[in-house]
C-alpha positions as CSV (number, residue, x, y, z in Angstrom):
1,M,0.0,0.0,0.0
2,K,1.4,3.5,-1.0
3,T,1.3,6.3,1.3
4,K,0.4,9.8,0.3
5,H,3.5,11.4,1.8
6,N,6.9,10.1,1.4
7,K,9.1,11.4,4.3
8,R,12.8,11.9,3.5
9,Y,15.5,11.4,6.1
10,I,18.9,12.9,6.3
11,M,21.8,11.4,8.2
12,K,25.3,12.6,8.7
13,I,28.2,10.1,8.2
14,E,31.7,10.6,9.4
15,L,34.3,9.0,7.3
16,E,37.9,8.0,8.1
17,V,40.0,7.2,5.0
18,H,43.4,5.3,5.5
19,Y,45.8,5.5,2.7
20,D,49.6,5.3,2.0
21,D,52.3,6.5,-0.3
22,Q,51.6,3.6,-2.6
23,F,48.0,4.7,-2.9
24,L,49.2,8.3,-3.9
25,E,51.7,6.9,-6.4
26,D,49.0,4.7,-7.9
27,I,46.7,7.8,-8.2
28,I,49.6,9.8,-10.0
29,V,50.4,6.9,-12.3
30,T,46.8,6.1,-13.3
31,A,46.1,9.9,-13.7
32,F,49.1,10.5,-15.9
33,E,49.2,7.5,-17.9
34,G,45.6,7.6,-18.8
35,G,43.0,9.4,-16.7
36,S,44.1,13.0,-17.1
37,N,46.1,13.2,-20.3
38,Y,43.2,14.7,-22.1
39,W,43.6,18.0,-20.2
40,I,47.3,18.0,-19.3
41,E,49.2,19.1,-22.5
42,Y,52.8,18.4,-21.0
43,I,54.8,18.7,-17.8
44,N,57.7,21.0,-17.2
45,F,61.1,18.7,-16.9
46,E,63.2,21.6,-15.7
47,N,64.2,19.2,-12.9
48,N,65.9,17.0,-15.6
49,K,63.9,13.8,-15.7
50,P,66.2,10.6,-16.2
51,R,65.7,8.5,-19.2
52,G,64.0,5.3,-18.7
53,I,61.8,6.4,-15.8
54,P,58.2,6.8,-16.6
55,T,57.0,10.4,-16.2
56,S,54.4,9.4,-13.5
57,V,56.9,7.7,-11.3
58,W,59.4,10.8,-11.8
59,V,56.6,13.0,-10.9
60,F,55.7,11.2,-7.8
61,E,59.3,11.2,-6.6
62,K,59.5,14.9,-7.2
63,L,56.4,15.4,-5.2
64,K,57.8,13.2,-2.3
65,D,61.0,15.4,-2.3
66,G,58.9,18.4,-1.8
67,E,59.2,19.8,-5.3
68,T,56.2,21.6,-7.2
69,I,55.2,20.0,-10.5
70,V,54.1,22.5,-13.2
71,L,51.3,21.1,-15.5
72,Y,50.8,22.8,-18.7
73,L,47.2,22.9,-20.0
74,E,45.8,24.2,-23.2
75,D,46.3,27.8,-24.1
76,D,49.6,28.0,-22.2
77,E,47.7,27.8,-18.8
78,R,49.5,26.3,-16.0
79,A,48.4,24.3,-12.9
80,F,50.7,23.5,-10.0
81,L,50.9,20.1,-8.1
82,T,52.5,19.6,-4.8
83,M,52.2,16.6,-2.3
84,R,50.1,18.8,0.0
85,R,47.7,19.6,-2.9
86,L,47.5,15.9,-3.8
87,K,46.6,14.9,-0.4
88,C,44.1,17.9,-0.3
89,G,42.7,16.4,-3.6
90,V,42.2,12.9,-2.0
91,K,40.3,14.6,1.0
92,K,38.1,16.6,-1.3
93,Y,37.4,13.5,-3.4
94,F,36.3,11.5,-0.5
95,S,34.4,14.5,1.0
96,D,32.1,14.5,-1.9
97,S,29.4,11.9,-1.1
98,K,28.5,11.0,-4.6
99,N,32.0,9.5,-4.9
100,L,31.4,7.0,-2.2
101,I,28.3,5.4,-3.8
102,G,29.2,1.7,-4.5
103,G,32.2,1.8,-2.0
104,L,36.0,1.9,-2.8
105,D,38.4,-0.4,-1.4
106,L,41.9,1.4,-1.3
107,E,43.8,-1.6,0.0
108,F,42.9,-3.6,-3.2
109,S,43.3,-0.7,-5.6
110,D,39.8,-0.6,-6.4
111,Y,39.7,2.6,-8.4
112,D,40.1,3.5,-12.1
113,T,41.2,6.3,-14.2
114,D,38.0,8.4,-13.5
115,V,38.9,8.4,-9.7
116,A,42.6,9.1,-10.3
117,D,41.6,12.1,-12.9
118,S,39.1,13.4,-10.1
119,V,41.8,13.3,-7.4
120,L,44.2,15.2,-9.6
121,Q,41.6,17.8,-10.6
122,Y,40.6,18.4,-7.1
123,A,44.3,18.8,-6.2
124,V,45.1,21.3,-8.8
125,F,41.9,23.2,-9.2
126,D,40.1,22.5,-6.0
127,K,37.1,21.3,-8.1
128,L,36.3,19.1,-11.0
129,V,36.9,21.3,-14.2
130,Y,36.9,18.6,-17.0
131,G,34.4,15.9,-17.7
């Protein structure tokens, strides 16, 4: 039997997310090798990236060393990525409740290029800019 009034309920949920450097590196690798390459034109290699090291791995090492990575976007716009901003991007991603629907298991790398791209966009723009 259907009632005339459908009452809506709201609940507040507190979330604690545990992650490590491997998760952060995986986010960078996934974003740079497929998730975000549609909006990042190129990366500044002023820090002399050695041959044979993938760009994504080099970027993460530079972030761990406290350096800022300059991302060049279309029309010569620039975005800046630091380890602090990357961690803020993770926090912002998980603070958005629509990202938690269906769950996410960080321990088993249960994320894809869309997650990595969103985290990176939150890190450099503080919001989702690209689709």
